[in-house]
CHARMM-style PDB file with segment names, atoms N, HN, CA, C and O in Angstrom:
ATOM      1  N   MET     1      60.762   6.092 -29.917  1.00  0.00      PROA
ATOM      2  CA  MET     1      59.707   6.485 -30.805  1.00  0.00      PROA
ATOM      3  C   MET     1      58.634   7.232 -30.005  1.00  0.00      PROA
ATOM      4  O   MET     1      58.264   6.808 -28.910  1.00  0.00      PROA
ATOM      5  N   LYS     2      58.147   8.323 -30.543  1.00  0.00      PROA
ATOM      6  HN  LYS     2      58.447   8.668 -31.432  1.00  0.00      PROA
ATOM      7  CA  LYS     2      57.146   9.135 -29.876  1.00  0.00      PROA
ATOM      8  C   LYS     2      55.792   8.431 -29.891  1.00  0.00      PROA
ATOM      9  O   LYS     2      55.386   7.850 -30.897  1.00  0.00      PROA
ATOM     10  N   ASN     3      55.105   8.498 -28.752  1.00  0.00      PROA
ATOM     11  HN  ASN     3      55.434   8.970 -27.935  1.00  0.00      PROA
ATOM     12  CA  ASN     3      53.802   7.855 -28.625  1.00  0.00      PROA
ATOM     13  C   ASN     3      52.653   8.749 -29.047  1.00  0.00      PROA
ATOM     14  O   ASN     3      51.501   8.315 -29.029  1.00  0.00      PROA
ATOM     15  N   GLY     4      52.929   9.960 -29.419  1.00  0.00      PROA
ATOM     16  HN  GLY     4      53.864  10.313 -29.434  1.00  0.00      PROA
ATOM     17  CA  GLY     4      51.873  10.879 -29.826  1.00  0.00      PROA
ATOM     18  C   GLY     4      51.973  12.178 -29.048  1.00  0.00      PROA
ATOM     19  O   GLY     4      52.780  12.322 -28.129  1.00  0.00      PROA
ATOM     20  N   TYR     5      51.140  13.104 -29.441  1.00  0.00      PROA
ATOM     21  HN  TYR     5      50.485  12.987 -30.187  1.00  0.00      PROA
ATOM     22  CA  TYR     5      51.096  14.403 -28.789  1.00  0.00      PROA
ATOM     23  C   TYR     5      50.277  14.321 -27.503  1.00  0.00      PROA
ATOM     24  O   TYR     5      49.386  13.483 -27.370  1.00  0.00      PROA
ATOM     25  N   ASP     6      50.596  15.203 -26.565  1.00  0.00      PROA
ATOM     26  HN  ASP     6      51.320  15.883 -26.672  1.00  0.00      PROA
ATOM     27  CA  ASP     6      49.780  15.321 -25.364  1.00  0.00      PROA
ATOM     28  C   ASP     6      48.483  16.020 -25.725  1.00  0.00      PROA
ATOM     29  O   ASP     6      48.465  16.921 -26.564  1.00  0.00      PROA
ATOM     30  N   ILE     7      47.418  15.608 -25.102  1.00  0.00      PROA
ATOM     31  HN  ILE     7      47.433  14.876 -24.421  1.00  0.00      PROA
ATOM     32  CA  ILE     7      46.129  16.254 -25.293  1.00  0.00      PROA
ATOM     33  C   ILE     7      45.867  17.123 -24.073  1.00  0.00      PROA
ATOM     34  O   ILE     7      45.842  16.635 -22.943  1.00  0.00      PROA
ATOM     35  N   LEU     8      45.675  18.395 -24.307  1.00  0.00      PROA
ATOM     36  HN  LEU     8      45.695  18.791 -25.225  1.00  0.00      PROA
ATOM     37  CA  LEU     8      45.424  19.320 -23.222  1.00  0.00      PROA
ATOM     38  C   LEU     8      43.925  19.584 -23.135  1.00  0.00      PROA
ATOM     39  O   LEU     8      43.301  19.987 -24.117  1.00  0.00      PROA
ATOM     40  N   TRP     9      43.360  19.360 -21.978  1.00  0.00      PROA
ATOM     41  HN  TRP     9      43.867  19.033 -21.180  1.00  0.00      PROA
ATOM     42  CA  TRP     9      41.936  19.547 -21.739  1.00  0.00      PROA
ATOM     43  C   TRP     9      41.709  20.894 -21.070  1.00  0.00      PROA
ATOM     44  O   TRP     9      42.404  21.242 -20.115  1.00  0.00      PROA
ATOM     45  N   THR    10      40.748  21.643 -21.564  1.00  0.00      PROA
ATOM     46  HN  THR    10      40.183  21.360 -22.339  1.00  0.00      PROA
ATOM     47  CA  THR    10      40.355  22.863 -20.874  1.00  0.00      PROA
ATOM     48  C   THR    10      39.513  22.457 -19.666  1.00  0.00      PROA
ATOM     49  O   THR    10      38.994  21.343 -19.606  1.00  0.00      PROA
ATOM     50  N   GLN    11      39.386  23.364 -18.716  1.00  0.00      PROA
ATOM     51  HN  GLN    11      39.808  24.269 -18.765  1.00  0.00      PROA
ATOM     52  CA  GLN    11      38.557  23.070 -17.552  1.00  0.00      PROA
ATOM     53  C   GLN    11      37.107  22.848 -17.975  1.00  0.00      PROA
ATOM     54  O   GLN    11      36.412  22.003 -17.411  1.00  0.00      PROA
ATOM     55  N   GLU    12      36.659  23.602 -18.962  1.00  0.00      PROA
ATOM     56  HN  GLU    12      37.223  24.289 -19.420  1.00  0.00      PROA
ATOM     57  CA  GLU    12      35.296  23.431 -19.465  1.00  0.00      PROA
ATOM     58  C   GLU    12      35.102  22.029 -20.034  1.00  0.00      PROA
ATOM     59  O   GLU    12      34.065  21.406 -19.806  1.00  0.00      PROA
ATOM     60  N   ALA    13      36.094  21.529 -20.773  1.00  0.00      PROA
ATOM     61  HN  ALA    13      36.936  22.035 -20.959  1.00  0.00      PROA
ATOM     62  CA  ALA    13      36.006  20.185 -21.347  1.00  0.00      PROA
ATOM     63  C   ALA    13      35.972  19.125 -20.248  1.00  0.00      PROA
ATOM     64  O   ALA    13      35.216  18.158 -20.340  1.00  0.00      PROA
ATOM     65  N   VAL    14      36.781  19.303 -19.221  1.00  0.00      PROA
ATOM     66  HN  VAL    14      37.395  20.088 -19.146  1.00  0.00      PROA
ATOM     67  CA  VAL    14      36.796  18.362 -18.097  1.00  0.00      PROA
ATOM     68  C   VAL    14      35.436  18.365 -17.400  1.00  0.00      PROA
ATOM     69  O   VAL    14      34.881  17.309 -17.094  1.00  0.00      PROA
ATOM     70  N   ASN    15      34.913  19.554 -17.156  1.00  0.00      PROA
ATOM     71  HN  ASN    15      35.364  20.411 -17.405  1.00  0.00      PROA
ATOM     72  CA  ASN    15      33.603  19.663 -16.508  1.00  0.00      PROA
ATOM     73  C   ASN    15      32.511  19.020 -17.352  1.00  0.00      PROA
ATOM     74  O   ASN    15      31.647  18.322 -16.821  1.00  0.00      PROA
ATOM     75  N   ASN    16      32.544  19.249 -18.660  1.00  0.00      PROA
ATOM     76  HN  ASN    16      33.246  19.816 -19.091  1.00  0.00      PROA
ATOM     77  CA  ASN    16      31.551  18.649 -19.553  1.00  0.00      PROA
ATOM     78  C   ASN    16      31.644  17.131 -19.551  1.00  0.00      PROA
ATOM     79  O   ASN    16      30.623  16.444 -19.544  1.00  0.00      PROA
ATOM     80  N   LEU    17      32.868  16.606 -19.556  1.00  0.00      PROA
ATOM     81  HN  LEU    17      33.697  17.164 -19.561  1.00  0.00      PROA
ATOM     82  CA  LEU    17      33.038  15.153 -19.526  1.00  0.00      PROA
ATOM     83  C   LEU    17      32.489  14.580 -18.228  1.00  0.00      PROA
ATOM     84  O   LEU    17      31.855  13.525 -18.235  1.00  0.00      PROA
ATOM     85  N   LYS    18      32.726  15.267 -17.115  1.00  0.00      PROA
ATOM     86  HN  LYS    18      33.240  16.125 -17.110  1.00  0.00      PROA
ATOM     87  CA  LYS    18      32.179  14.806 -15.833  1.00  0.00      PROA
ATOM     88  C   LYS    18      30.651  14.776 -15.874  1.00  0.00      PROA
ATOM     89  O   LYS    18      30.030  13.829 -15.393  1.00  0.00      PROA
ATOM     90  N   LEU    19      30.055  15.812 -16.448  1.00  0.00      PROA
ATOM     91  HN  LEU    19      30.560  16.582 -16.839  1.00  0.00      PROA
ATOM     92  CA  LEU    19      28.598  15.852 -16.561  1.00  0.00      PROA
ATOM     93  C   LEU    19      28.077  14.717 -17.436  1.00  0.00      PROA
ATOM     94  O   LEU    19      27.068  14.089 -17.117  1.00  0.00      PROA
ATOM     95  N   ILE    20      28.771  14.461 -18.537  1.00  0.00      PROA
ATOM     96  HN  ILE    20      29.591  14.972 -18.796  1.00  0.00      PROA
ATOM     97  CA  ILE    20      28.369  13.381 -19.440  1.00  0.00      PROA
ATOM     98  C   ILE    20      28.458  12.030 -18.738  1.00  0.00      PROA
ATOM     99  O   ILE    20      27.535  11.220 -18.824  1.00  0.00      PROA
ATOM    100  N   LEU    21      29.568  11.788 -18.043  1.00  0.00      PROA
ATOM    101  HN  LEU    21      30.318  12.446 -17.973  1.00  0.00      PROA
ATOM    102  CA  LEU    21      29.743  10.510 -17.350  1.00  0.00      PROA
ATOM    103  C   LEU    21      28.723  10.343 -16.231  1.00  0.00      PROA
ATOM    104  O   LEU    21      28.234   9.238 -15.994  1.00  0.00      PROA
ATOM    105  N   ASN    22      28.403  11.431 -15.546  1.00  0.00      PROA
ATOM    106  HN  ASN    22      28.800  12.329 -15.739  1.00  0.00      PROA
ATOM    107  CA  ASN    22      27.380  11.370 -14.506  1.00  0.00      PROA
ATOM    108  C   ASN    22      26.025  11.029 -15.116  1.00  0.00      PROA
ATOM    109  O   ASN    22      25.297  10.188 -14.589  1.00  0.00      PROA
ATOM    110  N   TYR    23      25.694  11.674 -16.211  1.00  0.00      PROA
ATOM    111  HN  TYR    23      26.286  12.357 -16.639  1.00  0.00      PROA
ATOM    112  CA  TYR    23      24.432  11.391 -16.906  1.00  0.00      PROA
ATOM    113  C   TYR    23      24.377   9.926 -17.352  1.00  0.00      PROA
ATOM    114  O   TYR    23      23.372   9.242 -17.159  1.00  0.00      PROA
ATOM    115  N   LEU    24      25.464   9.464 -17.943  1.00  0.00      PROA
ATOM    116  HN  LEU    24      26.281  10.019 -18.100  1.00  0.00      PROA
ATOM    117  CA  LEU    24      25.505   8.082 -18.409  1.00  0.00      PROA
ATOM    118  C   LEU    24      25.339   7.106 -17.245  1.00  0.00      PROA
ATOM    119  O   LEU    24      24.649   6.095 -17.374  1.00  0.00      PROA
ATOM    120  N   SER    25      25.967   7.406 -16.115  1.00  0.00      PROA
ATOM    121  HN  SER    25      26.527   8.228 -16.010  1.00  0.00      PROA
ATOM    122  CA  SER    25      25.908   6.485 -14.980  1.00  0.00      PROA
ATOM    123  C   SER    25      24.509   6.368 -14.393  1.00  0.00      PROA
ATOM    124  O   SER    25      24.181   5.359 -13.769  1.00  0.00      PROA
ATOM    125  N   THR    26      23.677   7.394 -14.587  1.00  0.00      PROA
ATOM    126  HN  THR    26      23.943   8.214 -15.094  1.00  0.00      PROA
ATOM    127  CA  THR    26      22.321   7.322 -14.051  1.00  0.00      PROA
ATOM    128  C   THR    26      21.292   6.863 -15.085  1.00  0.00      PROA
ATOM    129  O   THR    26      20.174   6.500 -14.719  1.00  0.00      PROA
ATOM    130  N   ASN    27      21.652   6.874 -16.363  1.00  0.00      PROA
ATOM    131  HN  ASN    27      22.560   7.169 -16.660  1.00  0.00      PROA
ATOM    132  CA  ASN    27      20.665   6.568 -17.402  1.00  0.00      PROA
ATOM    133  C   ASN    27      21.021   5.400 -18.320  1.00  0.00      PROA
ATOM    134  O   ASN    27      20.198   4.991 -19.139  1.00  0.00      PROA
ATOM    135  N   PHE    28      22.217   4.867 -18.197  1.00  0.00      PROA
ATOM    136  HN  PHE    28      22.885   5.200 -17.532  1.00  0.00      PROA
ATOM    137  CA  PHE    28      22.639   3.804 -19.098  1.00  0.00      PROA
ATOM    138  C   PHE    28      23.290   2.663 -18.326  1.00  0.00      PROA
ATOM    139  O   PHE    28      23.679   2.818 -17.169  1.00  0.00      PROA
ATOM    140  N   SER    29      23.399   1.530 -18.981  1.00  0.00      PROA
ATOM    141  HN  SER    29      23.083   1.404 -19.921  1.00  0.00      PROA
ATOM    142  CA  SER    29      24.006   0.351 -18.354  1.00  0.00      PROA
ATOM    143  C   SER    29      25.527   0.469 -18.328  1.00  0.00      PROA
ATOM    144  O   SER    29      26.119   1.293 -19.025  1.00  0.00      PROA
ATOM    145  N   LYS    30      26.134  -0.369 -17.510  1.00  0.00      PROA
ATOM    146  HN  LYS    30      25.654  -1.038 -16.943  1.00  0.00      PROA
ATOM    147  CA  LYS    30      27.603  -0.389 -17.428  1.00  0.00      PROA
ATOM    148  C   LYS    30      28.215  -0.743 -18.783  1.00  0.00      PROA
ATOM    149  O   LYS    30      29.272  -0.229 -19.149  1.00  0.00      PROA
ATOM    150  N   ARG    31      27.553  -1.610 -19.509  1.00  0.00      PROA
ATOM    151  HN  ARG    31      26.694  -2.027 -19.211  1.00  0.00      PROA
ATOM    152  CA  ARG    31      28.049  -2.008 -20.836  1.00  0.00      PROA
ATOM    153  C   ARG    31      28.059  -0.810 -21.796  1.00  0.00      PROA
ATOM    154  O   ARG    31      29.025  -0.606 -22.532  1.00  0.00      PROA
ATOM    155  N   GLU    32      26.989  -0.028 -21.782  1.00  0.00      PROA
ATOM    156  HN  GLU    32      26.204  -0.193 -21.184  1.00  0.00      PROA
ATOM    157  CA  GLU    32      26.918   1.146 -22.659  1.00  0.00      PROA
ATOM    158  C   GLU    32      27.943   2.204 -22.255  1.00  0.00      PROA
ATOM    159  O   GLU    32      28.527   2.872 -23.108  1.00  0.00      PROA
ATOM    160  N   ILE    33      28.155   2.349 -20.955  1.00  0.00      PROA
ATOM    161  HN  ILE    33      27.681   1.807 -20.262  1.00  0.00      PROA
ATOM    162  CA  ILE    33      29.161   3.298 -20.475  1.00  0.00      PROA
ATOM    163  C   ILE    33      30.552   2.837 -20.887  1.00  0.00      PROA
ATOM    164  O   ILE    33      31.383   3.643 -21.304  1.00  0.00      PROA
ATOM    165  N   SER    34      30.799   1.549 -20.770  1.00  0.00      PROA
ATOM    166  HN  SER    34      30.124   0.894 -20.431  1.00  0.00      PROA
ATOM    167  CA  SER    34      32.084   0.996 -21.180  1.00  0.00      PROA
ATOM    168  C   SER    34      32.315   1.202 -22.672  1.00  0.00      PROA
ATOM    169  O   SER    34      33.423   1.532 -23.095  1.00  0.00      PROA
ATOM    170  N   ASN    35      31.268   1.008 -23.466  1.00  0.00      PROA
ATOM    171  HN  ASN    35      30.368   0.740 -23.123  1.00  0.00      PROA
ATOM    172  CA  ASN    35      31.351   1.218 -24.907  1.00  0.00      PROA
ATOM    173  C   ASN    35      31.700   2.679 -25.205  1.00  0.00      PROA
ATOM    174  O   ASN    35      32.563   2.962 -26.036  1.00  0.00      PROA
ATOM    175  N   PHE    36      31.025   3.594 -24.524  1.00  0.00      PROA
ATOM    176  HN  PHE    36      30.324   3.363 -23.849  1.00  0.00      PROA
ATOM    177  CA  PHE    36      31.301   5.019 -24.710  1.00  0.00      PROA
ATOM    178  C   PHE    36      32.752   5.353 -24.354  1.00  0.00      PROA
ATOM    179  O   PHE    36      33.442   6.020 -25.125  1.00  0.00      PROA
ATOM    180  N   THR    37      33.213   4.893 -23.194  1.00  0.00      PROA
ATOM    181  HN  THR    37      32.652   4.351 -22.568  1.00  0.00      PROA
ATOM    182  CA  THR    37      34.579   5.236 -22.773  1.00  0.00      PROA
ATOM    183  C   THR    37      35.621   4.611 -23.700  1.00  0.00      PROA
ATOM    184  O   THR    37      36.663   5.214 -23.956  1.00  0.00      PROA
ATOM    185  N   SER    38      35.350   3.418 -24.201  1.00  0.00      PROA
ATOM    186  HN  SER    38      34.504   2.928 -23.994  1.00  0.00      PROA
ATOM    187  CA  SER    38      36.275   2.790 -25.149  1.00  0.00      PROA
ATOM    188  C   SER    38      36.377   3.608 -26.436  1.00  0.00      PROA
ATOM    189  O   SER    38      37.467   3.833 -26.961  1.00  0.00      PROA
ATOM    190  N   LYS    39      35.220   4.047 -26.930  1.00  0.00      PROA
ATOM    191  HN  LYS    39      34.334   3.864 -26.504  1.00  0.00      PROA
ATOM    192  CA  LYS    39      35.225   4.860 -28.148  1.00  0.00      PROA
ATOM    193  C   LYS    39      35.911   6.202 -27.910  1.00  0.00      PROA
ATOM    194  O   LYS    39      36.638   6.692 -28.774  1.00  0.00      PROA
ATOM    195  N   LEU    40      35.683   6.793 -26.743  1.00  0.00      PROA
ATOM    196  HN  LEU    40      35.092   6.394 -26.040  1.00  0.00      PROA
ATOM    197  CA  LEU    40      36.337   8.053 -26.405  1.00  0.00      PROA
ATOM    198  C   LEU    40      37.851   7.883 -26.343  1.00  0.00      PROA
ATOM    199  O   LEU    40      38.592   8.691 -26.903  1.00  0.00      PROA
ATOM    200  N   GLU    41      38.310   6.838 -25.667  1.00  0.00      PROA
ATOM    201  HN  GLU    41      37.708   6.181 -25.213  1.00  0.00      PROA
ATOM    202  CA  GLU    41      39.748   6.581 -25.566  1.00  0.00      PROA
ATOM    203  C   GLU    41      40.364   6.347 -26.946  1.00  0.00      PROA
ATOM    204  O   GLU    41      41.464   6.824 -27.224  1.00  0.00      PROA
ATOM    205  N   ASN    42      39.665   5.623 -27.803  1.00  0.00      PROA
ATOM    206  HN  ASN    42      38.771   5.236 -27.577  1.00  0.00      PROA
ATOM    207  CA  ASN    42      40.156   5.379 -29.153  1.00  0.00      PROA
ATOM    208  C   ASN    42      40.281   6.687 -29.928  1.00  0.00      PROA
ATOM    209  O   ASN    42      41.284   6.930 -30.598  1.00  0.00      PROA
ATOM    210  N   ARG    43      39.250   7.525 -29.829  1.00  0.00      PROA
ATOM    211  HN  ARG    43      38.434   7.328 -29.285  1.00  0.00      PROA
ATOM    212  CA  ARG    43      39.271   8.814 -30.529  1.00  0.00      PROA
ATOM    213  C   ARG    43      40.410   9.698 -30.003  1.00  0.00      PROA
ATOM    214  O   ARG    43      41.084  10.373 -30.781  1.00  0.00      PROA
ATOM    215  N   LEU    44      40.620   9.692 -28.694  1.00  0.00      PROA
ATOM    216  HN  LEU    44      40.072   9.144 -28.062  1.00  0.00      PROA
ATOM    217  CA  LEU    44      41.704  10.486 -28.113  1.00  0.00      PROA
ATOM    218  C   LEU    44      43.065   9.984 -28.580  1.00  0.00      PROA
ATOM    219  O   LEU    44      43.980  10.771 -28.822  1.00  0.00      PROA
ATOM    220  N   ARG    45      43.188   8.665 -28.703  1.00  0.00      PROA
ATOM    221  HN  ARG    45      42.445   8.026 -28.506  1.00  0.00      PROA
ATOM    222  CA  ARG    45      44.449   8.093 -29.208  1.00  0.00      PROA
ATOM    223  C   ARG    45      44.690   8.538 -30.644  1.00  0.00      PROA
ATOM    224  O   ARG    45      45.810   8.897 -31.006  1.00  0.00      PROA
ATOM    225  N   LEU    46      43.646   8.516 -31.460  1.00  0.00      PROA
ATOM    226  HN  LEU    46      42.735   8.224 -31.166  1.00  0.00      PROA
ATOM    227  CA  LEU    46      43.776   8.979 -32.846  1.00  0.00      PROA
ATOM    228  C   LEU    46      44.169  10.449 -32.910  1.00  0.00      PROA
ATOM    229  O   LEU    46      45.032  10.833 -33.700  1.00  0.00      PROA
ATOM    230  N   ILE    47      43.539  11.263 -32.084  1.00  0.00      PROA
ATOM    231  HN  ILE    47      42.838  10.951 -31.443  1.00  0.00      PROA
ATOM    232  CA  ILE    47      43.867  12.690 -32.054  1.00  0.00      PROA
ATOM    233  C   ILE    47      45.320  12.882 -31.649  1.00  0.00      PROA
ATOM    234  O   ILE    47      46.025  13.715 -32.217  1.00  0.00      PROA
ATOM    235  N   SER    48      45.761  12.115 -30.672  1.00  0.00      PROA
ATOM    236  HN  SER    48      45.188  11.438 -30.210  1.00  0.00      PROA
ATOM    237  CA  SER    48      47.142  12.225 -30.197  1.00  0.00      PROA
ATOM    238  C   SER    48      48.147  11.833 -31.277  1.00  0.00      PROA
ATOM    239  O   SER    48      49.177  12.486 -31.444  1.00  0.00      PROA
ATOM    240  N   LEU    49      47.843  10.776 -31.998  1.00  0.00      PROA
ATOM    241  HN  LEU    49      47.006  10.245 -31.862  1.00  0.00      PROA
ATOM    242  CA  LEU    49      48.773  10.281 -33.018  1.00  0.00      PROA
ATOM    243  C   LEU    49      48.681  11.051 -34.334  1.00  0.00      PROA
ATOM    244  O   LEU    49      49.692  11.276 -35.000  1.00  0.00      PROA
ATOM    245  N   TYR    50      47.474  11.450 -34.701  1.00  0.00      PROA
ATOM    246  HN  TYR    50      46.653  11.267 -34.159  1.00  0.00      PROA
ATOM    247  CA  TYR    50      47.243  12.106 -35.987  1.00  0.00      PROA
ATOM    248  C   TYR    50      46.368  13.353 -35.804  1.00  0.00      PROA
ATOM    249  O   TYR    50      45.208  13.354 -36.213  1.00  0.00      PROA
ATOM    250  N   PRO    51      46.903  14.393 -35.203  1.00  0.00      PROA
ATOM    251  CA  PRO    51      46.081  15.570 -34.875  1.00  0.00      PROA
ATOM    252  C   PRO    51      45.464  16.253 -36.091  1.00  0.00      PROA
ATOM    253  O   PRO    51      44.441  16.923 -35.948  1.00  0.00      PROA
ATOM    254  N   LYS    52      46.030  16.114 -37.248  1.00  0.00      PROA
ATOM    255  HN  LYS    52      46.861  15.570 -37.363  1.00  0.00      PROA
ATOM    256  CA  LYS    52      45.481  16.771 -38.435  1.00  0.00      PROA
ATOM    257  C   LYS    52      44.420  15.912 -39.128  1.00  0.00      PROA
ATOM    258  O   LYS    52      43.889  16.292 -40.172  1.00  0.00      PROA
ATOM    259  N   LEU    53      44.119  14.762 -38.546  1.00  0.00      PROA
ATOM    260  HN  LEU    53      44.551  14.453 -37.698  1.00  0.00      PROA
ATOM    261  CA  LEU    53      43.092  13.887 -39.085  1.00  0.00      PROA
ATOM    262  C   LEU    53      41.714  14.541 -38.999  1.00  0.00      PROA
ATOM    263  O   LEU    53      40.835  14.272 -39.817  1.00  0.00      PROA
ATOM    264  N   PHE    54      41.543  15.384 -38.018  1.00  0.00      PROA
ATOM    265  HN  PHE    54      42.257  15.602 -37.353  1.00  0.00      PROA
ATOM    266  CA  PHE    54      40.258  16.036 -37.784  1.00  0.00      PROA
ATOM    267  C   PHE    54      40.331  17.494 -38.213  1.00  0.00      PROA
ATOM    268  O   PHE    54      41.409  18.088 -38.253  1.00  0.00      PROA
ATOM    269  N   ARG    55      39.168  18.064 -38.534  1.00  0.00      PROA
ATOM    270  HN  ARG    55      38.293  17.581 -38.501  1.00  0.00      PROA
ATOM    271  CA  ARG    55      39.158  19.440 -39.018  1.00  0.00      PROA
ATOM    272  C   ARG    55      39.614  20.406 -37.937  1.00  0.00      PROA
ATOM    273  O   ARG    55      39.468  20.146 -36.743  1.00  0.00      PROA
ATOM    274  N   LYS    56      40.165  21.515 -38.378  1.00  0.00      PROA
ATOM    275  HN  LYS    56      40.284  21.727 -39.348  1.00  0.00      PROA
ATOM    276  CA  LYS    56      40.691  22.520 -37.474  1.00  0.00      PROA
ATOM    277  C   LYS    56      39.556  23.396 -36.959  1.00  0.00      PROA
ATOM    278  O   LYS    56      38.644  23.755 -37.705  1.00  0.00      PROA
ATOM    279  N   SER    57      39.623  23.729 -35.692  1.00  0.00      PROA
ATOM    280  HN  SER    57      40.364  23.437 -35.087  1.00  0.00      PROA
ATOM    281  CA  SER    57      38.602  24.606 -35.125  1.00  0.00      PROA
ATOM    282  C   SER    57      38.906  26.053 -35.493  1.00  0.00      PROA
ATOM    283  O   SER    57      39.929  26.345 -36.111  1.00  0.00      PROA
ATOM    284  N   LYS    58      38.017  26.945 -35.112  1.00  0.00      PROA
ATOM    285  HN  LYS    58      37.185  26.708 -34.610  1.00  0.00      PROA
ATOM    286  CA  LYS    58      38.246  28.362 -35.378  1.00  0.00      PROA
ATOM    287  C   LYS    58      39.349  28.921 -34.503  1.00  0.00      PROA
ATOM    288  O   LYS    58      39.905  29.976 -34.808  1.00  0.00      PROA
ATOM    289  N   LYS    59      39.676  28.230 -33.419  1.00  0.00      PROA
ATOM    290  HN  LYS    59      39.225  27.372 -33.172  1.00  0.00      PROA
ATOM    291  CA  LYS    59      40.772  28.650 -32.562  1.00  0.00      PROA
ATOM    292  C   LYS    59      42.089  28.173 -33.163  1.00  0.00      PROA
ATOM    293  O   LYS    59      42.141  27.112 -33.785  1.00  0.00      PROA
ATOM    294  N   LYS    60      43.122  28.929 -32.985  1.00  0.00      PROA
ATOM    295  HN  LYS    60      43.081  29.791 -32.480  1.00  0.00      PROA
ATOM    296  CA  LYS    60      44.432  28.621 -33.578  1.00  0.00      PROA
ATOM    297  C   LYS    60      45.000  27.303 -33.048  1.00  0.00      PROA
ATOM    298  O   LYS    60      45.023  27.057 -31.843  1.00  0.00      PROA
ATOM    299  N   ASN    61      45.450  26.479 -33.965  1.00  0.00      PROA
ATOM    300  HN  ASN    61      45.431  26.679 -34.945  1.00  0.00      PROA
ATOM    301  CA  ASN    61      46.135  25.214 -33.670  1.00  0.00      PROA
ATOM    302  C   ASN    61      45.315  24.231 -32.856  1.00  0.00      PROA
ATOM    303  O   ASN    61      45.873  23.460 -32.074  1.00  0.00      PROA
ATOM    304  N   ILE    62      44.017  24.246 -33.024  1.00  0.00      PROA
ATOM    305  HN  ILE    62      43.564  24.872 -33.658  1.00  0.00      PROA
ATOM    306  CA  ILE    62      43.169  23.282 -32.333  1.00  0.00      PROA
ATOM    307  C   ILE    62      42.367  22.520 -33.368  1.00  0.00      PROA
ATOM    308  O   ILE    62      41.725  23.109 -34.238  1.00  0.00      PROA
ATOM    309  N   HSD    63      42.412  21.206 -33.263  1.00  0.00      PROA
ATOM    310  HN  HSD    63      42.933  20.727 -32.557  1.00  0.00      PROA
ATOM    311  CA  HSD    63      41.638  20.344 -34.166  1.00  0.00      PROA
ATOM    312  C   HSD    63      40.533  19.697 -33.377  1.00  0.00      PROA
ATOM    313  O   HSD    63      40.726  19.305 -32.226  1.00  0.00      PROA
ATOM    314  N   ILE    64      39.346  19.582 -34.008  1.00  0.00      PROA
ATOM    315  HN  ILE    64      39.190  19.901 -34.943  1.00  0.00      PROA
ATOM    316  CA  ILE    64      38.200  19.001 -33.309  1.00  0.00      PROA
ATOM    317  C   ILE    64      37.660  17.813 -34.065  1.00  0.00      PROA
ATOM    318  OT1 ILE    64      36.691  17.191 -33.630  1.00  0.00      PROA
TER     319      ILE     64
END
């Protein structure tokens, strides 16, 4: 059984995530950071399993 689609990250998205995590690490508690990463992982799992659950971006075949 397939576990879902692969999620491909652009370099810009990776860089933005690094900036966000750096900001969180200097301004928020470990608990809040953990909450954020858990929610992010959950959202990524949903996108992987049900890519059409979210609206389509202006770019071809990309859902946001």
